[in-house]
N, C-alpha and C positions, 0 to 999 in steps of 0.2 A: 061254792066248791071249786069253781073255775080259778079263783085266785090262789088256791093252795097247790096247784099243779107244779110250779117250779121247785118245790121242796123235794120231790121224788128224785130227780136227777142228782141233786146235791147229796141226798142220803145214799144213793147208789155209789156216788163218788167216794163218800166217806167209808163205806163198807169195803170197797175195792182197795182204797188207800190203806186201811187198817189191815187188810189181808196181806198186802204186799209188805208192809212194815213188819208185821209179826213174822212173816216168812224170812225176811232179811235178818232179823234178830236171831231167829232159830238157826239159820244157816251159819251165822258168825259164831254162835256158841258151839255148834257141832264141829266147827273147824278145829277146836281144841282137843277133840277126841279122835280116835281112829274110826274106821267105817262101821264098826259094830256098836258104837256108842260107849265103849269101854275105855276108860282112861288108865293105862298101865301105871303101876306105882313106881316109885323111884328105884327100888331094888331091881325090878325086872328091866327097867331102862338101863341101869348100870350094867347088868349082865349082858344085855344086847350090845352095849358099847364095848364091853370087855371082849366079847366074842368077835366083834368087828376088828378090834385091835389085833387079836390073835390071827384072824384071817388075812389081814393086810401085812402081817409080819412085824408090827411095832413091838410086840412082846413075844416071848417064847412060851412053850407049853408049861414049863415049871412056874414061871411068873403068873401065867393064866390060872393055874390050879391054886396057887397061893392066894391070889386076889379073889378068886371065886369062893374059896373057903371063908375068907374074911367077910365077904358080902353075905354069904348064906348063914354065917354065924350070927349076924345081927338080926335075923328073923326071929 
């Protein structure tokens, strides 16, 4: 039994390395989503961009309403 002793630190190392690796993979995958784990669809992202363009003055209110109607029409 004394000759099997070195296997335990190696197994412990493998468990810890697996835990770190799995957490790193999960962390990278969660980076593609927002903090609630919900990934917004393309339409809601487009509406957010459209609202930002209105807020920064790139487009006026009439153009905003027209483009918003087009985006909501595709639903």
